[in-house]
Structure formats: C-alpha cells, structure tokens
Backbone as CSV, one residue per row, in Angstrom:
resi,resn,N_x,N_y,N_z,CA_x,CA_y,CA_z,C_x,C_y,C_z
1,UNK,-4.219,-27.838,-15.245,-5.956,-27.182,-14.827,-5.723,-26.267,-13.751
2,UNK,-6.495,-24.955,-15.169,-6.743,-24.009,-14.585,-7.036,-23.400,-13.365
3,UNK,-6.749,-22.245,-12.621,-7.557,-22.297,-11.208,-8.512,-21.441,-11.210
4,UNK,-9.598,-20.801,-10.875,-10.042,-20.132,-11.395,-10.098,-18.842,-10.246
5,UNK,-10.233,-17.569,-10.267,-10.407,-16.893,-9.164,-11.822,-16.373,-9.212
6,UNK,-11.358,-16.068,-7.512,-12.812,-15.830,-6.674,-13.311,-14.020,-7.392
7,UNK,-11.643,-13.535,-7.774,-12.440,-12.582,-8.147,-11.332,-11.618,-9.436
8,UNK,-11.911,-10.864,-10.005,-11.111,-10.374,-11.451,-9.986,-9.392,-11.031
9,UNK,-11.326,-8.578,-9.787,-9.983,-7.497,-9.401,-10.317,-7.332,-7.300
10,UNK,-9.097,-6.711,-7.087,-9.400,-7.282,-6.042,-8.591,-6.065,-4.666
11,UNK,-9.626,-4.754,-3.988,-8.720,-4.145,-3.007,-8.387,-5.304,-1.924
12,UNK,-7.003,-5.180,-1.475,-6.613,-5.487,-0.072,-5.678,-4.083,1.074
13,UNK,-6.124,-4.794,2.231,-5.161,-3.707,2.990,-5.413,-4.948,4.687
14,UNK,-4.489,-4.560,5.432,-3.930,-5.598,6.580,-4.017,-4.547,7.728
15,UNK,-4.369,-4.775,9.404,-4.090,-4.648,10.084,-3.663,-5.621,11.923
16,UNK,-3.028,-4.975,12.989,-3.160,-5.466,13.792,-4.062,-4.648,15.194
17,UNK,-3.907,-5.248,16.355,-4.411,-4.501,17.370,-4.380,-2.770,17.538
18,UNK,-2.960,-3.104,17.422,-2.160,-1.251,17.283,-2.955,-0.147,15.871
19,UNK,-3.242,-0.795,15.043,-3.404,-0.484,13.872,-4.884,-0.360,13.709
20,UNK,-6.221,-1.243,14.148,-7.102,-1.341,13.562,-7.981,-1.045,13.809
21,UNK,-7.540,0.485,14.928,-8.429,1.325,15.067,-9.136,2.560,14.123
22,UNK,-8.225,1.803,13.030,-8.255,2.979,11.217,-8.995,2.406,11.269
23,UNK,-9.430,0.869,10.642,-10.052,0.589,10.336,-11.794,0.604,9.522
24,UNK,-12.625,1.018,10.611,-13.536,1.250,9.875,-13.687,2.909,9.641
25,UNK,-12.997,4.178,9.810,-13.013,5.271,8.769,-12.328,4.302,7.829
26,UNK,-11.251,3.521,8.065,-11.291,3.956,6.775,-12.008,2.836,5.346
27,UNK,-12.847,2.023,6.255,-13.815,1.100,5.103,-14.514,2.535,5.126
28,UNK,-15.134,3.287,5.849,-15.977,4.239,5.348,-15.922,5.167,4.270
29,UNK,-14.625,5.344,4.342,-14.258,6.374,2.634,-14.336,5.635,1.998
30,UNK,-13.867,4.350,2.136,-13.155,3.539,0.748,-15.056,2.582,0.182
31,UNK,-15.852,2.246,0.930,-17.394,2.536,0.848,-18.396,3.450,-0.187
32,UNK,-18.424,4.712,1.055,-18.596,5.343,-0.021,-18.313,6.412,-1.688
33,UNK,-16.883,5.432,-1.646,-16.881,6.141,-2.976,-17.103,4.889,-4.136
34,UNK,-16.952,3.518,-3.664,-16.492,2.735,-4.117,-17.964,1.076,-3.839
35,UNK,-19.061,1.872,-3.296,-19.964,0.594,-2.872,-19.894,-1.022,-3.591
36,UNK,-19.688,-1.212,-4.136,-19.337,-2.298,-5.358,-18.281,-3.321,-5.062
37,UNK,-17.155,-2.200,-5.072,-15.944,-2.980,-4.785,-15.518,-4.291,-4.355
38,UNK,-14.479,-4.967,-3.995,-14.096,-6.144,-3.676,-12.826,-6.290,-2.678
39,UNK,-13.791,-5.552,-1.375,-12.233,-5.710,-0.252,-11.862,-6.443,0.750
40,UNK,-11.169,-7.036,0.678,-10.282,-8.170,1.826,-9.094,-6.927,3.258
41,UNK,-9.875,-7.767,4.443,-9.075,-7.291,5.328,-8.194,-8.328,5.717
42,UNK,-7.006,-8.147,5.889,-5.916,-9.799,6.526,-5.643,-9.093,8.003
43,UNK,-6.614,-9.597,8.591,-5.807,-10.098,10.468,-4.292,-10.228,10.411
44,UNK,-3.683,-9.002,11.339,-2.062,-9.326,11.216,-1.664,-10.002,12.407
45,UNK,-2.867,-10.107,13.594,-2.908,-10.306,14.283,-3.050,-11.791,14.666
46,UNK,-3.228,-12.497,13.685,-3.460,-13.849,13.561,-2.812,-14.553,11.987
47,UNK,-2.769,-14.102,11.406,-1.946,-14.065,9.870,-0.304,-13.789,9.842
48,UNK,0.056,-15.241,8.763,1.964,-14.667,8.841,2.683,-14.711,10.240
49,UNK,2.233,-15.506,10.868,2.285,-15.389,12.333,4.231,-15.499,12.784
50,UNK,4.831,-14.663,13.863,6.636,-14.343,13.230,7.158,-13.372,12.556
51,UNK,6.113,-12.475,11.668,6.324,-11.305,11.243,6.095,-10.381,12.331
52,UNK,7.204,-9.534,11.779,6.452,-8.055,12.115,5.501,-7.258,11.322
53,UNK,4.038,-6.764,11.768,3.098,-6.272,11.123,3.647,-5.631,9.541
54,UNK,3.988,-4.999,9.623,3.716,-3.931,8.519,5.296,-5.325,6.898
55,UNK,5.830,-6.118,8.082,6.550,-6.816,6.855,6.141,-8.491,6.181
56,UNK,4.407,-8.202,6.807,3.192,-8.746,6.700,2.749,-8.774,5.856
57,UNK,2.875,-7.735,5.043,1.806,-6.723,3.919,2.657,-7.364,2.345
58,UNK,4.222,-8.031,2.193,3.960,-8.528,0.766,3.804,-10.047,0.927
59,UNK,3.380,-10.478,2.417,3.174,-11.647,2.838,1.660,-11.964,1.874
60,UNK,0.595,-10.457,2.510,-0.890,-10.478,2.066,-1.138,-10.549,0.979
61,UNK,-0.173,-9.926,-0.207,-0.168,-9.441,-1.457,-0.744,-11.010,-2.352
62,UNK,0.807,-12.107,-2.011,1.083,-12.949,-2.264,-0.617,-13.702,-2.070
63,UNK,-0.625,-13.941,-1.105,-2.134,-14.571,-0.340,-3.287,-14.052,-1.692
64,UNK,-3.907,-12.711,-1.979,-4.758,-12.087,-2.109,-4.442,-12.286,-3.425
65,UNK,-3.323,-12.645,-4.532,-3.026,-12.940,-5.674,-3.719,-15.087,-5.825
66,UNK,-3.563,-15.344,-5.063,-4.286,-16.499,-5.503,-5.960,-16.600,-5.335
67,UNK,-6.635,-15.620,-5.449,-7.987,-14.617,-5.082,-8.330,-13.988,-6.212
68,UNK,-7.043,-13.390,-6.825,-7.551,-12.604,-8.213,-6.608,-12.272,-8.897
69,UNK,-7.191,-11.876,-9.982,-6.022,-11.842,-11.229,-5.300,-10.761,-10.941
70,UNK,-6.271,-9.277,-10.168,-5.622,-7.622,-10.289,-5.527,-7.580,-8.734
71,UNK,-4.942,-6.649,-8.320,-4.769,-7.189,-6.761,-3.984,-5.848,-5.872
72,UNK,-5.174,-4.830,-5.603,-4.698,-3.324,-4.618,-4.938,-3.199,-3.321
73,UNK,-3.078,-3.064,-3.358,-2.331,-2.884,-1.957,-3.184,-1.335,-1.163
74,UNK,-3.750,-1.371,-0.246,-3.977,0.095,-0.195,-3.856,0.079,1.978
75,UNK,-2.879,1.043,2.609,-2.529,1.056,3.348,-3.924,1.504,4.403
76,UNK,-4.397,1.284,5.341,-4.835,1.358,6.347,-5.351,3.122,6.835
77,UNK,-4.129,3.060,6.371,-4.095,4.713,6.916,-4.019,5.966,5.009
78,UNK,-4.300,5.203,4.408,-4.890,5.632,3.013,-6.455,6.630,2.935
79,UNK,-6.456,7.690,3.139,-8.183,8.369,2.969,-8.630,7.731,1.727
80,UNK,-9.305,6.760,1.212,-9.896,6.952,-0.936,-11.259,8.163,-0.608
81,UNK,-10.584,9.560,-1.731,-11.724,10.183,-1.583,-12.142,10.011,-3.555
82,UNK,-12.036,9.668,-4.083,-12.924,9.217,-5.256,-12.848,8.056,-5.905
83,UNK,-13.558,7.038,-6.117,-13.441,6.124,-7.146,-12.006,5.939,-7.640
84,UNK,-11.483,4.805,-7.350,-10.728,4.228,-7.714,-9.970,3.052,-8.715
85,UNK,-10.979,2.675,-8.953,-11.043,1.174,-9.586,-10.486,0.796,-11.261
86,UNK,-9.783,2.578,-11.337,-9.492,2.877,-12.657,-7.900,2.255,-12.467
87,UNK,-7.422,2.361,-11.130,-5.787,1.999,-11.252,-5.548,0.475,-12.227
88,UNK,-6.887,-0.301,-12.022,-6.261,-1.689,-12.374,-6.006,-1.369,-13.803
89,UNK,-5.640,-0.126,-13.948,-5.978,0.000,-15.845,-3.913,-0.114,-15.315
90,UNK,-2.837,0.284,-14.166,-2.125,0.200,-14.543,-1.439,-1.068,-13.847
91,UNK,-2.191,-2.322,-13.711,-1.563,-3.384,-12.879,-0.775,-4.510,-14.601
92,UNK,0.371,-5.122,-14.405,1.027,-5.073,-14.978,1.722,-6.983,-14.562
93,UNK,2.252,-8.109,-14.953,2.471,-9.105,-15.166,3.913,-8.817,-14.719
94,UNK,3.761,-9.818,-13.317,5.399,-9.365,-13.263,6.596,-8.168,-12.519
95,UNK,5.615,-7.108,-12.313,6.526,-5.530,-11.719,5.367,-5.403,-10.717
96,UNK,5.788,-4.161,-9.848,4.533,-3.794,-8.909,4.775,-2.377,-9.762
97,UNK,3.168,-1.370,-9.249,2.633,-0.628,-9.907,2.698,0.487,-8.806
98,UNK,3.717,1.906,-8.620,3.299,2.131,-7.691,3.675,3.816,-7.310
99,UNK,3.314,4.825,-6.467,3.561,5.999,-7.043,4.933,6.480,-6.416
100,UNK,5.911,7.727,-7.340,6.880,7.860,-6.143,6.687,8.779,-5.264
101,UNK,7.455,8.339,-4.704,7.666,8.743,-3.224,8.255,10.580,-3.578
102,UNK,7.594,11.030,-3.737,8.179,12.747,-4.107,9.815,13.252,-3.030
103,UNK,8.649,12.840,-1.804,9.485,13.801,-0.557,10.896,13.240,0.146
104,UNK,10.467,11.587,-0.398,11.735,10.987,-0.228,12.646,10.852,-0.872
105,UNK,12.372,11.416,-2.299,13.146,11.397,-3.570,13.994,12.067,-2.996
106,UNK,13.310,13.571,-3.224,14.162,15.114,-2.332,14.788,14.863,-1.816
107,UNK,14.584,14.011,-0.494,15.433,14.008,1.586,16.100,13.211,0.992
108,UNK,16.415,12.518,-0.188,17.455,11.523,-0.302,18.136,11.293,-1.377
109,UNK,18.043,12.047,-2.005,18.260,12.319,-3.778,18.615,11.033,-4.169
110,UNK,17.684,10.526,-3.830,17.708,9.124,-5.767,15.483,8.987,-5.116
111,UNK,15.899,8.040,-6.458,14.823,8.101,-5.905,14.560,6.628,-5.664
112,UNK,12.430,6.735,-4.504,12.290,6.064,-3.976,10.499,5.996,-4.244
113,UNK,9.966,4.607,-3.695,8.852,4.750,-3.854,8.007,4.200,-2.774
114,UNK,6.331,4.735,-3.074,5.653,4.141,-1.540,5.322,3.440,-1.988
115,UNK,5.197,1.861,-0.904,4.507,0.727,-0.798,3.286,1.125,-0.028
116,UNK,2.477,2.271,0.494,1.382,2.328,0.398,0.236,2.276,-0.445
117,UNK,0.817,1.936,-1.168,-0.659,1.886,-2.644,0.562,0.554,-3.945
118,UNK,-0.018,-0.351,-3.961,0.362,-1.004,-4.684,-0.560,-2.455,-5.838
119,UNK,0.203,-1.993,-6.561,-1.494,-2.724,-8.142,-0.466,-3.317,-8.636
120,UNK,-0.727,-5.459,-9.135,0.158,-5.968,-9.773,-1.067,-6.668,-10.670
121,UNK,-0.457,-7.569,-11.312,-1.329,-8.825,-11.741,-0.667,-10.270,-11.506
122,UNK,-1.310,-11.310,-11.738,-0.147,-12.296,-11.121,0.420,-12.473,-9.991
123,UNK,1.965,-13.249,-9.650,2.388,-13.675,-8.920,3.522,-13.256,-9.638
124,UNK,4.259,-11.479,-9.235,5.462,-10.995,-9.970,6.611,-11.974,-9.683
125,UNK,7.170,-11.530,-8.990,8.647,-11.836,-9.419,9.377,-10.870,-7.798
126,UNK,9.815,-10.162,-8.389,9.690,-8.450,-6.833,9.073,-9.349,-6.047
127,UNK,7.663,-9.802,-5.735,7.182,-9.732,-4.526,7.109,-10.324,-4.126
128,UNK,7.632,-12.064,-4.767,8.305,-13.186,-3.877,9.553,-12.868,-3.523
129,UNK,10.040,-12.334,-4.015,11.488,-12.081,-3.176,11.267,-10.889,-2.234
130,UNK,10.449,-9.568,-2.296,10.295,-9.245,-1.105,9.850,-9.830,0.263
131,UNK,8.548,-10.706,-0.521,8.369,-10.806,0.975,8.725,-12.242,1.479
132,UNK,10.170,-12.515,1.409,10.849,-13.290,1.060,12.240,-12.672,1.958
133,UNK,12.455,-11.613,0.998,13.678,-10.722,2.427,12.608,-10.220,3.613
134,UNK,11.500,-9.683,3.636,10.681,-9.287,4.716,10.664,-10.434,6.065
135,UNK,10.548,-11.603,5.600,10.870,-12.285,6.149,12.044,-12.210,6.889
136,UNK,13.269,-12.593,6.579,14.030,-13.159,6.479,14.424,-10.707,7.653
137,UNK,14.025,-10.532,7.117,14.755,-8.788,8.329,13.715,-8.319,9.219
138,UNK,12.879,-8.684,9.523,11.808,-9.267,10.671,12.512,-9.478,11.662
139,UNK,12.837,-10.197,11.865,13.853,-10.791,12.936,14.748,-10.827,13.480
140,UNK,15.356,-9.410,12.372,16.736,-8.783,12.196,16.517,-7.348,12.854
141,UNK,15.738,-6.652,13.023,15.489,-5.340,12.945,14.528,-4.919,13.164
142,UNK,15.706,-4.103,14.269,15.202,-3.388,15.485,14.644,-1.997,15.057
143,UNK,15.443,-1.460,14.079,15.130,-0.061,13.527,13.453,0.585,13.492
144,UNK,12.599,1.195,14.354,11.394,1.522,14.262,11.701,2.546,13.126
145,UNK,11.917,2.582,12.159,11.719,3.372,10.954,12.247,2.723,10.025
146,UNK,12.526,1.518,9.962,12.778,0.447,8.841,11.767,-0.428,8.507
147,UNK,11.372,-0.348,7.211,9.882,-1.499,6.955,9.915,-1.795,5.551
148,UNK,8.961,-1.765,5.133,8.589,-3.197,3.940,8.926,-1.986,2.740
149,UNK,8.561,-1.068,3.019,9.115,0.370,1.778,10.828,0.026,1.895
150,UNK,12.061,0.469,2.319,12.351,0.379,3.061,13.574,-0.754,2.019
151,UNK,12.921,-2.303,2.335,13.212,-3.677,1.857,13.501,-3.486,0.288
152,UNK,11.836,-2.869,0.061,11.648,-2.945,-2.036,12.710,-1.783,-2.098
153,UNK,12.949,-1.058,-1.298,13.527,0.104,-2.145,14.974,-0.133,-2.534
154,UNK,15.696,-1.257,-1.321,16.858,-1.629,-1.290,16.601,-2.922,-2.562
155,UNK,15.664,-3.713,-2.499,15.589,-4.522,-3.863,15.830,-4.345,-4.840
156,UNK,15.455,-3.391,-5.812,15.056,-2.603,-6.645,15.541,-1.647,-7.118
157,UNK,16.965,-0.986,-6.465,18.178,-0.289,-6.573,17.528,1.173,-7.540
158,UNK,18.152,1.081,-7.930,18.332,2.356,-8.672,18.116,1.696,-10.641
159,UNK,18.115,3.126,-11.129,18.602,2.613,-12.885,17.584,0.999,-13.598
160,UNK,18.400,0.257,-14.463,17.746,-0.676,-14.567,17.044,-1.939,-13.772
161,UNK,16.899,-1.808,-12.861,17.038,-3.216,-12.057,15.341,-2.795,-11.652
162,UNK,14.906,-1.090,-11.124,13.834,-0.080,-10.932,13.320,-0.341,-12.267
163,UNK,13.029,0.041,-12.954,13.395,0.338,-14.345,12.140,-0.951,-14.553
164,UNK,12.751,-2.497,-14.529,12.568,-3.924,-14.897,11.082,-4.092,-14.591
165,UNK,11.209,-3.979,-12.845,10.598,-4.532,-11.307,9.167,-3.396,-11.210
166,UNK,9.616,-2.104,-11.831,8.513,-1.161,-11.348,7.747,-0.650,-12.033
167,UNK,6.635,-0.186,-12.148,5.857,0.586,-13.190,5.422,2.142,-11.519
168,UNK,5.226,3.267,-13.107,5.487,4.279,-12.233,3.501,4.949,-12.289
169,UNK,2.974,4.594,-11.208,2.035,5.362,-12.238,1.495,6.952,-10.880
170,UNK,0.131,7.453,-11.750,0.014,8.555,-11.420,-0.010,9.412,-9.790
171,UNK,0.420,10.196,-9.675,0.622,10.712,-8.121,-0.563,10.781,-7.358
172,UNK,-1.430,11.057,-7.925,-2.790,11.087,-7.487,-3.830,9.827,-6.679
173,UNK,-2.573,9.121,-7.149,-3.317,7.491,-6.407,-2.790,7.122,-4.991
174,UNK,-1.761,8.620,-4.747,-0.961,8.148,-3.284,-0.171,9.408,-2.801
175,UNK,-1.334,10.429,-2.481,-1.034,11.832,-2.204,-0.082,11.103,-0.218
176,UNK,1.197,11.755,-0.315,1.609,11.958,0.697,1.371,13.193,1.733
177,UNK,1.595,13.283,3.281,1.345,13.457,3.494,2.727,14.551,3.582
178,UNK,3.584,14.405,3.438,4.895,15.663,3.479,4.746,16.320,1.892
179,UNK,4.004,15.756,1.015,2.942,16.244,-0.321,3.296,17.452,0.132
180,UNK,2.164,17.547,0.952,1.555,19.334,1.314,2.484,19.958,2.421
181,UNK,3.126,18.956,2.814,4.314,20.298,3.188,4.787,20.457,2.337
182,UNK,5.433,19.694,1.038,6.396,20.560,0.880,5.388,20.732,-0.400
183,UNK,4.278,20.983,-0.721,3.484,21.973,-1.871,3.806,20.778,-2.537
184,UNK,4.604,19.727,-3.272,4.097,19.153,-4.208,3.040,18.088,-4.965
185,UNK,1.787,18.176,-4.143,0.940,17.581,-4.005,0.040,17.790,-5.558
186,UNK,-0.307,16.465,-6.167,-1.055,17.188,-7.343,-2.261,17.930,-6.871
187,UNK,-2.984,18.602,-7.803,-4.265,19.127,-7.641,-5.522,18.291,-7.196
188,UNK,-5.426,16.978,-8.016,-6.747,16.257,-8.089,-6.060,14.836,-6.584
189,UNK,-6.073,14.645,-5.440,-6.144,13.766,-5.036,-7.196,12.595,-4.670
190,UNK,-6.850,11.743,-5.242,-7.643,10.474,-5.302,-7.174,9.803,-3.715
191,UNK,-6.266,9.596,-3.660,-5.831,8.486,-2.368,-5.422,9.344,-1.650
192,UNK,-5.127,10.045,0.184,-4.930,11.423,0.567,-4.761,9.858,2.167
193,UNK,-2.516,9.991,1.772,-2.219,8.625,2.400,-1.197,9.659,3.881
194,UNK,-2.067,9.135,4.557,-2.160,9.677,6.203,-0.777,8.971,7.163
195,UNK,0.599,9.398,6.577,1.230,8.401,6.872,2.659,9.333,8.448
196,UNK,2.798,8.555,9.376,3.264,9.480,10.662,2.790,9.774,11.864
197,UNK,3.449,9.699,11.867,2.135,9.842,14.149,1.892,11.268,13.804
198,UNK,1.319,12.118,12.609,0.624,13.448,12.327,-0.407,13.172,11.472
199,UNK,0.302,12.540,11.083,-0.963,11.936,9.942,-1.756,10.834,10.715
200,UNK,-1.758,10.197,11.832,-2.759,9.864,12.404,-3.370,11.017,13.198
201,UNK,-3.641,11.380,13.965,-3.796,12.167,14.165,-4.868,12.943,13.926
202,UNK,-4.382,13.663,12.286,-4.990,13.854,11.520,-6.093,13.046,11.301
203,UNK,-5.987,11.744,11.150,-7.086,10.714,11.049,-8.311,10.486,11.878
204,UNK,-7.414,10.763,14.085,-7.839,10.636,14.670,-9.070,12.009,14.776
205,UNK,-8.956,12.993,14.216,-9.626,14.146,14.288,-10.376,14.525,13.295
206,UNK,-10.279,13.708,11.977,-11.833,13.255,11.283,-12.546,12.106,11.894
207,UNK,-12.217,11.081,12.289,-13.548,9.856,13.219,-13.888,11.066,14.387
208,UNK,-12.977,11.620,15.428,-13.939,12.390,15.688,-14.543,13.592,15.720
209,UNK,-14.517,14.135,14.358,-15.594,15.112,14.416,-17.045,14.318,13.890
210,UNK,-16.099,13.156,11.946,-17.649,12.602,12.018,-18.259,12.023,12.324
211,UNK,-17.666,11.401,13.678,-18.714,10.763,14.729,-19.249,12.234,15.236
212,UNK,-18.986,13.413,15.643,-20.035,14.685,15.864,-20.677,15.608,15.100
213,UNK,-20.642,14.962,13.427,-21.910,14.875,13.025,-23.185,13.568,12.910
C-alpha cells in the first residue's frame, strides 16, 4: 500500500531555546516572499532527545521525508530575500542538493558544501547515514566548532563519493556572510545566510530596525 504524503513540497527549519529568538524574524522573511508555502518548524527542545542541537538537523529531515515528496531544510539564520520555491527543481532521489561553501573551500583547500540549505526527495541513503553518525558524534564531540556540516563533509569525502552523494545548486540560494567578506557573493542573493556571531548580530540589528519601523 502506497503511503500518501501530506505535502508535495515542504520547507523545514528547527531551533531550540538558544536560537528560538530568530524564529519570528525568519518567519517574517519567509512568508513575505512565499505566503502560500508550507513550513514546518521542529522544536529541538522536545524532539530527538539525547542529541545536541545542530546534530538534530538530519533527523528532522528524515522526519520530514515522511510528510512530503520533496523537502528543503533552511537554517533559522537564513534571510529569505525572494521566492525560492523553484529550489525544489534541484531535488533528486538519493542525493542531497546543496550550495558549495566557497569560503571554506578556499580556506581549507578542498571542496566543502554548506548544510544551511539542503534539498532532497524521498530518503537518500546519505541522509540516513548522516543522521546515524550525527547521533553517535553528538555524544562524543565537545568541540564547539564541530557540527553537522563537518560530519557530512567527512561522510562524502572528495571526488567520486561526493559526486554520487551531492548535487551542486546555484549559489544564490545560500550566500554566506563570509562570501560578502571575501567578495565572492553572486550578484543576485535569494537567501542570505548570516552565519556565526557576527551574523547573529546582523539579525538582531535587523530585528531592532524593523521593530522601530
């Protein structure tokens, strides 16, 4: 018996008590440009217990795969600047579609992809493996800079395995704060990803400015 999906296309995000303050800002930007899009927010304080916050991302994506044919994960520090529903055109079965993390590629001398925006169909094997390793690493890692993106990078490696597991999507769907610093950002920014402490400061600045208005 074929299981019916609740949605054809679904955007998801997730946050806990430490990052929930960004959610009103995120939703305002999201619905401003996509008023009819479906968005599911995972509460990391109550879901996937026993796993550190950002290691819960792939588990959320797996849960969403049971709700929709195609899923797009968005970090809550992503500023949606235009309608990005066409991002689902890049979703493929058994692969994860991501933007290359050009600043990290440049700094580390090997290809990296940023996990702030991830699109997929069904339940890719790489996603299941990613979630599995995140659960294991969550109890082992104490390094504050080690996260889900590092684990995905280690899993897909370089060359053939990365080609088999990852699809590159246009960079305007996930422009990083370091792209602005390095002057490597594309001219058209659909999603601005405000990473790191300086990025969060920018989000707070925007929230204060918009409150004043």
